C-alpha positions as CSV (number, residue, x, y, z in Angstrom):
1,M,0.0,0.0,0.0
2,R,1.4,3.4,-1.0
3,E,1.4,6.2,1.5
4,F,1.8,9.9,0.8
5,L,2.3,12.7,3.4
6,S,1.9,16.4,2.9
7,Y,4.9,17.8,1.0
8,V,5.9,21.3,2.2
9,G,9.1,23.1,1.7
10,G,10.9,19.9,0.5
11,R,9.8,17.9,3.6
12,D,7.1,15.2,4.2
13,I,4.7,16.1,7.0
14,D,2.5,13.5,8.6
15,A,-0.9,14.1,10.1
16,A,-3.3,12.5,12.6
17,E,-5.9,11.9,9.9
18,H,-5.6,9.9,6.7
19,I,-7.7,9.2,3.7
20,Y,-7.7,5.6,2.3
21,T,-8.2,4.7,-1.3
22,V,-10.2,1.5,-1.9
23,S,-9.9,0.3,-5.5
24,A,-12.6,1.2,-7.9
25,R,-13.0,-2.5,-8.8
26,A,-13.6,-3.4,-5.2
27,V,-16.3,-0.6,-5.0
28,L,-18.0,-1.9,-8.2
29,E,-17.9,-5.5,-6.9
30,D,-19.2,-4.8,-3.4
31,P,-20.2,-1.1,-2.8
32,P,-21.4,-1.5,0.8
33,G,-18.4,-3.7,1.7
34,A,-15.9,-1.3,0.2
35,L,-17.5,1.7,2.0
36,R,-17.4,-0.2,5.3
37,L,-13.7,-1.1,4.8
38,K,-12.8,2.6,4.0
39,R,-14.7,3.9,7.0
40,A,-13.1,1.3,9.3
41,L,-9.6,2.2,8.1
42,E,-10.2,5.9,8.5
43,R,-11.6,5.3,12.0
44,G,-8.5,3.3,13.0
45,E,-10.6,0.1,13.5
46,I,-8.5,-2.0,11.1
47,D,-4.8,-2.4,10.8
48,P,-3.9,-1.1,7.3
49,A,-1.4,-3.9,6.9
50,S,-4.2,-6.5,7.0
51,A,-6.6,-4.6,4.7
52,G,-5.7,-6.5,1.6
53,P,-4.9,-5.6,-2.0
54,Q,-8.2,-3.8,-2.5
55,V,-6.7,-0.9,-0.6
56,A,-4.4,1.1,-3.0
57,G,-3.0,3.6,-0.6
58,R,-3.5,6.4,1.9
59,C,-2.8,10.1,2.1
60,A,-2.3,12.3,5.1
61,V,-4.9,15.1,5.6
62,A,-3.2,18.4,6.2
63,D,-4.2,20.4,9.2
64,P,-4.7,24.2,8.9
65,G,-1.1,24.9,10.1
66,T,0.3,22.7,7.3
67,V,-1.9,24.4,4.7
68,Q,-0.5,27.8,5.8
69,A,3.0,26.4,5.9
70,A,2.7,25.3,2.3
71,L,1.8,28.8,1.2
72,A,4.7,30.3,3.2
73,A,7.1,27.8,1.7
74,A,6.0,28.6,-1.8
75,A,6.4,32.4,-1.1
76,S,9.9,31.9,0.3
77,A,11.0,29.9,-2.9
78,A,9.2,32.1,-5.5
79,R,11.9,34.8,-5.8
80,E,14.8,32.4,-6.2
81,W,13.0,30.1,-8.6
82,G,11.5,33.0,-10.5
83,A,15.0,34.3,-11.1
84,S,16.3,31.0,-12.5
85,P,17.4,31.0,-16.1
86,L,14.8,30.0,-18.7
87,D,17.2,27.2,-19.9
88,V,16.9,25.6,-16.4
89,R,13.1,25.7,-16.5
90,L,13.0,24.3,-20.0
91,R,15.3,21.5,-18.7
92,L,12.7,21.0,-16.0
93,G,10.1,20.3,-18.7
94,E,12.4,17.8,-20.3
95,V,12.9,16.0,-17.0
96,I,9.2,16.0,-16.3
97,R,8.6,14.4,-19.7
98,K,11.3,11.8,-18.8
99,R,9.7,11.0,-15.4
100,L,6.2,10.7,-17.0
101,A,7.6,8.2,-19.5
102,E,9.4,6.2,-16.7
103,T,6.4,6.2,-14.4
104,R,3.7,5.8,-17.0
105,R,2.7,2.3,-16.1
106,E,2.5,2.9,-12.4
107,F,0.8,6.2,-12.8
108,V,-1.9,4.6,-15.0
109,E,-2.4,1.8,-12.4
110,I,-3.0,4.4,-9.7
111,M,-5.4,6.3,-11.8
112,I,-7.3,3.0,-12.5
113,A,-7.5,2.3,-8.8
114,E,-9.2,5.6,-8.3
115,G,-11.8,4.9,-11.1
116,R,-10.3,6.2,-14.3
117,T,-10.5,3.5,-17.0
118,R,-7.3,2.1,-18.5
119,T,-8.0,3.6,-21.9
120,L,-8.6,7.1,-20.6
121,S,-5.7,6.9,-18.1
122,E,-3.3,6.2,-20.9
123,W,-4.9,8.9,-23.1
124,E,-4.4,11.4,-20.2
125,V,-0.7,10.5,-19.7
126,D,-0.1,10.8,-23.4
127,G,-1.7,14.2,-23.3
128,L,0.7,15.3,-20.6
129,L,3.6,14.2,-22.7
130,D,2.3,16.6,-25.4
131,I,2.1,19.4,-22.9
132,V,5.8,19.1,-22.1
133,S,6.8,18.0,-25.6
134,P,9.9,19.7,-27.1
135,E,7.6,21.5,-29.6
136,T,5.3,22.9,-27.0
137,L,8.1,24.0,-24.7
138,S,9.9,25.7,-27.6
139,W,6.7,27.6,-28.6
140,C,6.1,28.7,-25.0
141,A,9.7,29.8,-24.6
142,E,9.3,32.0,-27.7
143,L,6.3,33.7,-26.0
144,L,8.2,34.2,-22.8
145,R,11.0,36.4,-24.2
146,R,11.7,38.4,-27.4
147,D,14.7,40.7,-27.8
148,F,15.2,43.7,-30.2
149,R,17.7,46.4,-31.0
150,H,16.6,50.0,-31.4
151,G,19.6,52.2,-32.0
152,A,22.0,51.7,-29.2
153,K,19.3,50.4,-26.9
154,R,18.5,46.8,-26.2
155,I,14.8,46.2,-25.9
156,S,13.4,43.0,-24.3
157,M,9.8,41.9,-23.9
158,R,9.7,39.3,-21.2
159,R,6.9,37.5,-19.4
160,K,7.7,37.3,-15.7
161,P,6.3,34.8,-13.3
162,D,3.3,36.0,-11.2
163,G,4.7,34.4,-8.0
164,V,2.8,31.8,-6.0
165,V,0.2,29.8,-8.0
166,C,-2.4,27.6,-6.3
167,V,-3.9,24.7,-8.1
168,A,-7.2,22.9,-7.2
169,P,-7.6,20.0,-9.7
170,P,-11.1,18.8,-10.3
171,Q,-12.5,15.5,-8.9
172,N,-13.5,14.2,-12.3
173,A,-9.9,14.4,-13.7
174,P,-7.5,15.3,-10.9
175,H,-4.4,13.4,-11.9
176,S,-3.5,15.0,-15.2
177,N,-4.9,18.4,-14.2
178,A,-2.6,18.5,-11.2
179,V,0.4,18.2,-13.6
180,Y,-1.2,20.6,-16.1
181,G,-1.6,23.2,-13.3
182,A,1.9,22.6,-12.0
183,A,3.2,23.5,-15.4
184,A,3.2,27.1,-14.0
185,L,6.6,26.0,-12.5
186,L,8.1,26.2,-16.0
187,S,7.6,30.0,-16.1
188,G,9.3,30.4,-12.7
189,N,6.3,30.3,-10.4
190,A,6.2,28.5,-7.1
191,V,3.2,26.1,-6.8
192,V,0.8,24.8,-4.2
193,V,-1.4,21.8,-5.2
194,R,-4.4,20.7,-3.3
195,A,-5.2,17.0,-3.6
196,P,-9.0,16.5,-3.2
197,R,-10.0,14.5,-0.2
198,S,-12.3,12.3,-2.3
199,I,-9.6,11.2,-4.8
200,P,-6.1,12.2,-3.6
201,L,-3.8,9.3,-4.3
202,G,-3.0,10.0,-8.0
203,V,-2.5,13.7,-7.3
204,M,-0.1,12.9,-4.5
205,Y,1.7,10.4,-6.7
206,A,2.1,12.9,-9.5
207,V,3.6,15.5,-7.3
208,R,5.9,13.2,-5.2
209,E,7.0,10.7,-7.8
210,I,7.0,12.8,-11.0
211,L,7.3,16.5,-10.4
212,A,9.2,16.7,-7.1
213,P,12.1,14.5,-8.3
214,A,12.3,16.5,-11.5
215,L,12.6,19.8,-9.5
216,E,15.3,18.2,-7.4
217,E,17.2,17.1,-10.5
218,V,17.4,20.7,-11.9
219,G,18.3,22.2,-8.5
220,A,15.0,24.1,-7.7
221,P,14.8,25.5,-4.2
222,P,12.7,23.6,-1.5
223,G,9.2,25.1,-1.5
224,A,9.0,25.6,-5.3
225,L,6.4,22.8,-5.2
226,N,4.1,21.8,-2.4
227,V,1.1,19.5,-2.1
228,V,-1.5,19.1,0.7
229,C,-4.6,16.9,0.8
230,G,-7.7,18.4,2.3
231,P,-11.1,20.0,1.9
232,P,-11.4,23.1,-0.4
233,M,-8.9,25.8,0.5
234,M,-10.2,28.7,-1.7
235,A,-11.0,30.9,1.3
236,E,-7.5,30.4,2.8
237,W,-5.9,31.1,-0.6
238,L,-7.8,34.2,-1.2
239,A,-7.0,35.5,2.2
240,S,-3.3,34.8,2.0
241,E,-0.8,37.5,1.3
242,H,1.4,34.9,-0.4
243,V,-0.9,33.9,-3.2
244,N,-0.9,35.6,-6.6
245,D,-2.9,33.3,-8.9
246,V,-5.4,30.5,-8.4
247,I,-6.2,27.9,-11.1
248,Y,-9.8,26.9,-10.6
249,F,-11.5,23.9,-12.2
250,G,-15.3,23.4,-11.8
251,G,-18.8,24.3,-12.9
252,T,-19.6,27.6,-14.5
253,E,-21.9,29.1,-11.8
254,K,-19.5,28.5,-9.0
255,G,-16.5,29.3,-11.1
256,L,-17.8,32.7,-12.2
257,A,-18.6,33.6,-8.6
258,F,-15.1,32.6,-7.7
259,Q,-13.8,34.8,-10.4
260,R,-15.5,37.8,-8.8
261,D,-14.1,36.8,-5.3
262,C,-10.6,36.4,-6.8
263,V,-10.5,39.8,-8.4
264,A,-11.9,41.4,-5.2
265,A,-9.1,39.8,-3.3
266,G,-6.5,41.0,-5.8
267,K,-5.6,37.6,-7.2
268,K,-5.5,36.4,-10.8
269,P,-8.1,33.8,-11.5
270,V,-7.3,31.2,-14.2
271,L,-10.6,29.4,-14.9
272,E,-11.1,26.0,-16.4
273,L,-14.9,25.6,-16.3
274,A,-17.5,23.7,-18.2
275,G,-17.5,22.9,-21.9
276,N,-20.3,22.4,-24.3
277,D,-18.3,21.6,-27.4
278,C,-19.9,21.8,-30.8
279,A,-19.0,19.7,-33.8
280,V,-20.0,20.3,-37.4
281,V,-20.2,17.6,-40.1
282,W,-20.6,19.0,-43.6
283,R,-22.1,17.2,-46.6
284,D,-18.8,16.1,-48.0
285,A,-17.3,14.9,-44.7
286,D,-15.5,11.6,-44.1
287,L,-18.4,10.2,-42.1
288,D,-16.5,7.3,-40.6
289,L,-13.7,9.7,-39.4
290,A,-16.3,12.1,-37.9
291,A,-18.3,9.4,-36.2
292,G,-15.2,7.9,-34.6
293,A,-14.3,11.2,-33.1
294,L,-17.9,12.1,-32.1
295,V,-18.4,9.0,-30.0
296,E,-15.7,10.4,-27.7
297,A,-18.8,12.1,-26.3
298,F,-19.1,9.0,-24.2
299,N,-15.6,9.0,-22.8
300,A,-15.9,8.8,-19.0
301,S,-19.7,8.7,-19.6
302,G,-19.5,12.3,-20.8
303,Q,-18.1,13.4,-17.5
304,I,-15.1,15.4,-18.8
305,C,-15.3,18.8,-20.3
306,N,-13.5,18.5,-23.7
307,V,-15.7,15.9,-25.4
308,P,-18.2,16.6,-28.1
309,N,-21.4,17.8,-26.6
310,Q,-23.5,18.6,-29.6
311,V,-23.3,17.9,-33.4
312,V,-24.6,19.9,-36.3
313,V,-24.8,17.8,-39.4
314,H,-25.7,18.8,-43.0
315,P,-29.2,17.5,-43.8
316,A,-27.9,15.6,-46.8
317,V,-25.8,13.2,-44.7
318,A,-27.7,13.3,-41.4
319,D,-29.3,9.9,-41.7
320,D,-26.0,8.3,-42.7
321,L,-24.1,9.9,-39.8
322,I,-26.8,9.1,-37.2
323,E,-26.8,5.5,-38.3
324,R,-23.0,5.4,-37.8
325,L,-23.3,6.9,-34.4
326,R,-26.0,4.5,-33.4
327,A,-23.8,1.5,-34.4
328,A,-20.7,2.9,-32.7
329,A,-22.6,3.7,-29.5
330,A,-24.0,0.2,-29.4
331,R,-20.4,-1.2,-29.3
332,I,-19.5,0.8,-26.2
333,R,-20.0,-1.3,-23.1
334,P,-19.5,-0.8,-19.4
335,G,-16.8,-2.7,-17.5
336,Y,-14.2,-2.6,-14.7
337,P,-11.7,0.3,-15.1
338,D,-8.8,-2.1,-15.4
339,E,-10.2,-3.8,-18.5
340,E,-9.0,-3.0,-21.9
341,G,-11.2,-0.8,-24.1
342,V,-13.6,0.4,-21.4
343,V,-14.5,4.1,-21.6
344,L,-17.7,4.3,-19.6
345,T,-17.6,5.2,-15.9
346,P,-20.4,5.1,-13.3
347,V,-22.9,8.0,-13.4
348,L,-23.8,9.0,-9.8
349,A,-26.4,11.6,-10.7
350,A,-28.5,9.5,-13.1
351,D,-31.6,11.6,-12.4
352,G,-29.9,14.5,-14.1
353,F,-29.4,12.4,-17.2
354,Y,-33.1,11.5,-17.4
355,A,-34.1,15.1,-16.8
356,F,-32.0,16.2,-19.8
357,A,-33.3,13.4,-22.0
358,A,-37.0,14.1,-21.0
359,D,-36.6,17.8,-21.8
360,A,-35.2,17.0,-25.2
361,L,-38.0,14.5,-26.0
362,R,-40.7,16.8,-24.7
363,K,-39.4,19.5,-27.1
364,G,-39.5,17.3,-30.2
365,A,-36.2,15.4,-30.2
366,R,-36.2,11.7,-31.1
367,L,-34.3,9.1,-29.2
368,V,-32.0,7.2,-31.6
369,C,-30.5,4.8,-29.1
370,G,-29.4,4.2,-25.5
371,G,-30.5,5.6,-22.2
372,R,-30.9,2.5,-20.1
373,R,-29.2,2.0,-16.8
374,L,-26.7,-0.9,-16.9
375,E,-24.8,-3.1,-14.5
376,V,-21.0,-3.5,-14.9
377,D,-21.5,-6.6,-17.1
378,G,-23.9,-4.6,-19.4
379,T,-27.1,-6.1,-18.0
380,P,-30.0,-3.6,-18.0
381,S,-31.1,-2.7,-14.5
382,D,-33.2,-0.1,-12.7
383,T,-30.3,0.6,-10.4
384,G,-27.2,0.0,-12.5
385,P,-24.4,2.5,-12.0
386,F,-23.7,3.0,-15.7
387,I,-25.9,4.6,-18.4
388,E,-26.1,3.3,-21.9
389,P,-24.7,5.9,-24.4
390,A,-27.6,7.8,-25.8
391,V,-28.0,9.7,-29.1
392,V,-31.0,12.1,-29.7
393,R,-31.9,13.7,-33.0
394,V,-33.0,17.4,-32.8
395,D,-34.6,18.6,-36.1
396,G,-34.2,22.3,-36.8
397,L,-31.3,24.6,-36.2
398,A,-33.3,27.7,-35.4
399,S,-34.9,26.3,-32.3
400,A,-32.2,23.8,-31.3
401,R,-31.0,25.8,-28.3
402,E,-34.5,25.6,-26.7
403,V,-33.3,22.0,-25.9
404,E,-31.4,22.1,-22.6
405,A,-29.0,19.4,-23.7
406,V,-28.0,21.6,-26.7
407,R,-27.9,24.8,-24.7
408,S,-25.9,23.6,-21.7
409,E,-23.2,21.1,-20.8
410,T,-24.9,17.9,-19.6
411,F,-21.9,16.0,-18.2
412,F,-23.7,12.8,-19.1
413,P,-23.5,10.1,-21.9
414,L,-26.0,12.0,-24.1
415,L,-25.2,13.3,-27.5
416,P,-27.7,15.6,-29.4
417,V,-27.4,15.6,-33.2
418,V,-28.9,18.8,-34.6
419,V,-30.2,18.5,-38.2
420,P,-30.8,22.0,-39.8
421,E,-33.9,22.6,-41.9
422,P,-33.4,21.1,-45.4
423,G,-33.9,22.9,-48.7
424,R,-31.7,26.0,-48.3
425,P,-28.6,26.8,-50.4
426,D,-25.4,25.6,-48.8
427,G,-24.0,29.1,-48.6
428,Q,-26.9,30.3,-46.5
429,L,-26.8,27.1,-44.4
430,L,-23.1,27.5,-43.7
431,D,-23.8,31.1,-42.6
432,D,-26.3,29.9,-40.1
433,V,-24.2,27.0,-38.9
434,L,-21.2,29.1,-38.2
435,A,-23.3,31.7,-36.4
436,F,-24.8,28.8,-34.3
437,V,-21.3,27.6,-33.4
438,D,-20.1,31.1,-32.6
439,G,-23.2,31.8,-30.5
440,N,-22.4,29.0,-28.0
441,A,-22.3,30.5,-24.5
442,Y,-19.4,28.1,-23.8
443,G,-16.1,28.1,-25.6
444,L,-13.8,25.1,-25.0
445,R,-13.4,23.3,-28.4
446,N,-15.1,23.1,-31.7
447,S,-14.6,20.6,-34.6
448,L,-15.4,20.4,-38.3
449,W,-15.3,17.7,-40.8
450,T,-15.4,18.7,-44.5
451,A,-13.6,18.1,-47.8
452,D,-14.2,21.7,-48.9
453,E,-11.2,23.9,-48.2
454,G,-13.4,27.0,-48.5
455,V,-15.7,25.7,-45.8
456,A,-12.7,24.9,-43.6
457,E,-11.2,28.3,-44.1
458,R,-14.5,30.0,-43.2
459,F,-14.7,27.9,-40.0
460,A,-11.2,28.9,-39.0
461,R,-11.6,32.5,-39.9
462,E,-15.1,33.2,-38.6
463,V,-15.5,31.1,-35.4
464,R,-14.1,33.2,-32.5
465,N,-15.7,31.0,-29.9
466,G,-13.4,28.4,-28.3
467,G,-9.8,27.9,-27.2
468,V,-9.3,25.2,-29.8
469,L,-10.6,24.6,-33.3
470,K,-10.1,21.3,-35.1
471,V,-10.7,20.4,-38.8
472,N,-10.8,16.8,-40.1
473,D,-9.1,15.4,-37.0
474,A,-9.5,11.8,-35.9
475,S,-10.1,13.0,-32.4
476,H,-12.1,15.9,-31.0
477,C,-10.6,15.7,-27.5
478,G,-7.1,14.5,-28.4
479,F,-3.9,16.5,-27.7
480,A,-1.0,17.4,-29.9
481,P,2.3,19.2,-29.7
482,Y,2.1,23.0,-30.0
483,M,-1.6,22.9,-29.4
484,P,-3.1,24.2,-26.2
485,S,-4.7,21.4,-24.1
486,H,-7.0,23.6,-22.0
487,G,-8.7,27.0,-21.9
488,G,-11.5,28.7,-23.7
489,T,-13.9,31.6,-24.0
490,G,-17.3,32.6,-22.6
491,L,-18.6,30.4,-19.8
492,T,-15.6,28.1,-20.1
493,G,-12.9,30.6,-19.2
494,G,-14.6,33.6,-17.8
495,V,-13.9,37.2,-18.9
496,F,-10.1,36.5,-19.2
497,G,-10.6,33.2,-21.0
498,E,-8.6,32.0,-23.9
499,A,-6.5,29.0,-25.0
500,S,-4.3,28.1,-22.0
501,Y,-0.8,27.2,-21.6
502,M,-0.1,27.4,-17.8
503,M,3.5,28.3,-18.7
504,I,2.0,31.5,-20.2
505,R,-1.2,32.2,-18.3
506,T,0.6,32.5,-15.0
507,T,2.9,35.3,-16.2
508,H,2.7,39.0,-16.9
509,L,4.4,41.0,-19.7
510,Q,7.2,43.4,-18.9
511,G,9.0,45.6,-21.3
512,I,12.7,46.4,-20.7
513,S,14.8,49.1,-22.3
514,M,18.6,49.0,-21.7
515,A,20.8,51.8,-22.9
516,P,24.6,51.7,-22.7
517,A,26.3,53.7,-19.9
518,R,27.4,57.2,-20.9
519,G,31.1,58.0,-21.2
């Protein structure tokens, strides 16, 4: 059984309270028994050594003093680390990439123990490798510094670190987002990460086994990176004189309220909120390619932000695409997270799924497939923890956003396919479709499939909504070198929202003019 303590100022700090992680397989096999075991361990009623292999590990829960010590340690390290040469910090990115590759198998197994499926765990680690790829690091380095000559003067535009950055990764995807947020280290910030009480093990592993050794290898000062497990710490962070930025993951309503609180407290908010990604399939699209990407809507049962949430398909190919989606959705089955090929995860708020589906059907949508509750073996059940992937057809573009599942992020395995009114010229239809995409209140990612370069160019030129646009990609939610992995506009990123590289978002621009000494 792995054990992780708070990591503050380069030291491990134990606590009186610990959180135990019982494997997701054990929870699915015997939910009441797994919960009893977890409670007994946390009450000290069972010797952890005798708990068995279903217990993956435990994490110390930081007390208030340790939480404050982490902030102070980061503040004490921020100036030294912020003054380190860019070459050293780029070297840190290289070492992190090396550590990710070396620990990949073990990191994936810990993510699986906490309920991430093997398929999605491997996808997340591969995405992290792209975030610290040589191409992405080189691109960000270009943005951090640019030098010029103007007469005898040397002019330099440099992005300087903000100082202390706090990261609160989300419960639905804490492992990779802890590393993503900690990428603020690469621009010279000191970082404090909070591991959620409900799912702390993988976050603690990422910090202690991947990031901390990399920092030690490049000679970073103690306190440059700290991690504590505990309940939400936003109030403490906003009240702290040490904190400069807070990276916040969560729902839109709470996130925008936090944005206001953050600005009022004089902190920079970096928001990673909900997504309601739109995908467009034009009449000449490769339908097999598009359908393969669109069923990513069911990854983690739709409970991640950057999956397709709504599709607008040209009426000429709507029936063909919907049939492909129906067939592909039927092949997606539940299973244990350690099994190959599984992408569905349990849906705890099933009532919400059925509320969205009922709203759509009441407003004229048609159920194409799915929607039943399933047991882990795929058997339909009134109480199954999984939901069968569902596709609904929504006819009419003009009124599509009256359907709540089109207007809002659902966070469920429910994919609305909007079919615009037929009979209009393609030019007019494209105008309306692009306006529809750009009118989305959210702005994470948008995708298009078409063989027409003119259509693709208009999509790229006219769609301002979103942090990422993709054209003819095999994956809507996949990552790639150079490309931002996170960030967006509107309800996704708040008033400061844009495509995000943490190496850039946690900095500020400074202009420097240096003239030679006289005489």
